C-alpha positions in Angstrom: 23.0 -6.6 -12.1 20.2 -8.8 -11.4 16.9 -8.0 -12.5 13.0 -8.8 -11.2 12.7 -11.1 -14.0 15.6 -13.2 -13.0 14.6 -13.5 -9.3 11.2 -14.4 -10.6 12.4 -17.0 -13.1 14.2 -18.6 -10.7 11.8 -19.0 -7.9 9.2 -20.1 -10.2 11.6 -23.1 -11.8 12.3 -23.9 -7.8 8.5 -23.9 -6.7 6.5 -25.0 -9.1 7.1 -28.4 -9.2 6.9 -28.7 -5.3 3.4 -30.4 -4.3 3.1 -28.4 -1.6 3.4 -24.9 -3.0 0.0 -24.4 -4.8 0.5 -20.4 -6.3 3.2 -17.9 -6.2 2.0 -14.7 -7.2 3.4 -10.7 -7.1 1.9 -7.6 -5.4 3.1 -4.4 -5.5 4.9 -2.3 -8.0 5.5 -4.9 -10.2 2.0 -6.5 -10.3 0.6 -3.0 -10.6 3.0 -1.9 -13.7 4.8 1.0 -11.7 8.1 -0.3 -10.6 11.1 1.8 -11.2 14.7 1.0 -10.0 13.7 2.1 -6.6 11.1 -0.8 -6.2 11.0 -3.7 -3.9 9.6 -7.0 -5.1 6.7 -7.8 -2.9 6.2 -12.1 -3.8 3.5 -14.2 -2.1 3.0 -18.2 -2.0 0.3 -20.5 -0.7 2.0 -23.5 1.0 0.3 -26.3 2.6 -0.1 -25.9 6.5 3.0 -28.5 7.1 5.4 -27.5 5.1 6.5 -24.2 5.5 10.1 -25.0 6.7 10.5 -27.0 3.9 9.3 -24.5 1.0 11.3 -21.8 2.3 14.9 -23.8 2.5 13.6 -24.0 -1.4 13.1 -20.5 -1.5 16.5 -19.6 0.0 18.3 -22.4 -2.4 17.0 -20.5 -5.4 17.9 -17.2 -3.9 21.2 -18.3 -3.2 22.0 -19.7 -6.8 21.9 -15.9 -7.9 24.1 -14.7 -4.8 25.1 -14.7 -1.2 22.1 -13.4 1.0 23.1 -10.4 2.7 20.0 -9.6 4.6 17.4 -12.0 6.0 15.1 -10.9 8.4 12.1 -12.5 9.3 9.5 -9.8 10.2 6.5 -11.7 11.7 3.2 -11.5 11.4 -0.3 -10.8 13.6 -2.2 -13.1 11.4 -1.6 -16.9 12.5 -1.8 -18.1 8.8 0.8 -15.2 7.2 4.7 -14.8 7.5 6.9 -12.9 5.7 10.7 -13.0 5.3 13.0 -9.5 3.9 15.8 -11.0 1.9 18.4 -8.8 -0.3 21.0 -10.7 -2.8 24.6 -9.3 -2.4 25.6 -7.3 -5.2 22.1 -6.5 -6.7 20.4 -3.1 -6.5 20.4 -2.1 -2.9 16.8 -0.9 -3.4 15.8 -4.4 -4.9 14.5 -6.0 -1.3 12.6 -9.1 -1.7 9.6 -9.1 0.5 8.7 -12.6 0.8 5.3 -13.3 2.2 3.6 -16.8 2.2 0.2 -17.7 3.2 -1.1 -21.3 4.9 -3.3 -23.3 2.2 -5.9 -23.3 5.1 -6.3 -19.7 5.3 -9.6 -18.6 4.5 -9.7 -17.2 0.8 -12.6 -14.7 1.2 -10.2 -12.9 3.3 -7.7 -11.9 0.3 -9.8 -11.5 -2.4 -8.7 -9.1 -5.1 -10.9 -6.4 -7.2 -10.8 -6.4 -10.5 -9.4 -3.5 -12.4 -8.6 -1.9 -9.1 -5.7 0.6 -9.1 -4.2 0.3 -5.9 -4.0 -3.6 -5.0 -3.4 -6.1 -7.6 -1.7 -9.4 -8.0 0.5 -10.5 -11.0 0.1 -14.4 -11.1 2.9 -16.4 -12.0 1.7 -19.9 -11.3 -1.8 -21.2 -9.4 -2.4 -24.7 -9.2 -5.6 -24.4 -7.0 -7.5 -21.0 -8.4 -6.1 -19.9 -4.9 -6.0 -16.2 -6.5 -9.5 -14.8 -7.3 -10.6 -11.7 -8.4 -13.7 -10.1 -7.6 -16.1 -7.2 -8.3 -15.8 -4.1 -5.9 -18.1 -4.5 -2.9 -20.5 -1.6 -3.1 -21.8 -2.1 0.3 -18.3 -1.5 1.7 -18.2 1.9 -0.2 -21.0 3.0 1.4 -19.9 2.2 5.0 -16.5 4.0 4.1 -18.4 6.9 3.0 -20.3 6.9 6.1 -17.7 6.0 8.6 -15.2 9.1 6.7 -17.9 11.4 7.1 -18.4 11.7 10.8 -14.3 11.3 11.0 -14.0 14.2 8.2 -16.7 16.4 9.7 -15.1 16.2 13.1 -11.5 17.0 12.1 -12.5 20.0 9.7 -14.5 21.5 12.6 -11.3 21.5 14.8 -9.3 24.2 12.5 -9.1 26.2 15.1 -6.3 24.0 16.7 -4.0 25.3 13.9 -4.9 29.1 14.2 -4.1 28.9 17.3 -0.4 27.5 17.3 0.2 29.8 14.3 -0.7 32.8 16.7 1.4 31.4 19.3 4.3 31.2 16.7 5.1 27.7 17.2 6.0 26.1 14.0 6.2 22.1 14.9 3.0 22.2 16.6 0.9 24.2 14.2 2.2 21.9 11.1 1.6 19.2 13.4 -2.3 20.3 13.5 -2.0 21.2 10.2 -1.2 17.9 9.0 -4.3 16.0 11.1 -6.8 18.6 10.9 -6.5 19.9 7.1 -4.5 18.0 5.0 -5.6 14.4 6.3 -9.4 14.7 6.2 -8.7 16.5 2.8 -6.8 13.5 1.3 -9.7 11.1 2.9 -12.1 12.6 0.9 -10.1 12.4 -2.4 -9.8 8.8 -1.3 -13.1 8.7 -1.1 -13.6 10.0 -4.7 -11.0 8.2 -6.6 -10.1 5.1 -4.4 -13.3 4.5 -2.4 -12.4 1.1 -1.2 -9.0 2.4 0.4 -10.0 5.8 2.8 -7.0 5.2 4.6 -3.9 4.8 2.7 -3.2 8.6 2.9 -0.3 9.5 0.8 1.1 5.9 0.3 1.2 5.8 -3.6 -1.2 8.4 -4.1 0.8 9.8 -7.0 -0.4 6.8 -8.9 -3.6 7.1 -8.0 -5.2 10.0 -8.6 -4.6 12.7 -12.1 -1.5 14.9 -12.1 -3.6 17.8 -11.3 -4.9 16.6 -8.3 -1.3 15.5 -6.8 0.0 18.5 -7.9 -2.6 20.8 -6.1 -2.3 18.6 -3.4 1.6 18.7 -3.2 1.7 22.4 -2.9 -0.5 22.0 0.2 2.1 20.3 1.7 4.9 21.9 0.7 4.8 24.8 3.1 7.6 26.6 5.1 6.0 29.3 7.2 3.0 30.3 8.7 1.8 32.7 5.9 2.2 30.0 3.8 0.3 27.5 6.0 -2.7 30.3 6.3 -3.3 30.4 2.8 -3.0 26.9 2.3 -5.3 26.1 5.0 -7.9 28.6 2.8 -7.3 26.6 -0.2 -7.7 23.6 1.5 -11.0 24.4 3.3 -12.4 25.6 -0.3 -11.5 22.0 -1.7 -12.7 20.4 1.0 -16.2 21.9 0.8 -16.1 21.5 -3.1 -15.3 17.4 -2.4 -17.9 17.2 0.8 -20.8 18.3 -1.5 -20.0 16.2 -4.4 -19.4 13.3 -2.6 -22.0 13.2 0.3 -24.7 15.9 -0.8 
């Protein structure tokens, strides 16, 4: 079975000697060290603005040496200097999807600085010929701004718990669960994010099991895994107490 190391090595050997490919790195689980057999691979290259087509020809030539490509989906990107194609190699682990991204060399480097010792996002550099991939310290002003913005949003949502209660009383579980998630769980998770990953308050549950202590994740799981109105009412009381404690800790 083809492995991430084999794919990365083949791409490195293909791309490193090309003068218009300036850097090659990984993001995601393989960069952060928590990849498993279900992980996809998030690749990035930095290329000369006028050589995208040529670079992608080399990428696909390298991949097809490992096997035929049974998936190739160009997803596009709203950013004018970014692009993305999703590949899969026939016969490889079905979960080993290659999320291949590129950026033009003229992209403003201030847009993609990585934070030192960040537990949410990072980069594992394969090669870098022009100091493309840079790391910086966390921006305390950004953290303060996140806290201010999130406080207003969380306080509003917390004040709307009666929306959950009225649908519980009406006996309509889908609606009560939707409001429970929006007005109870989401603001609680936002406060947890402010505590443990303050640069990423809106990541919600994305990879949260890797970002917070096990006991925190376990307590959160109990709030999410509800199957009745009675469980929802009990969970809401627990969430409210937890929310108030976090609120005092973060803002007071």
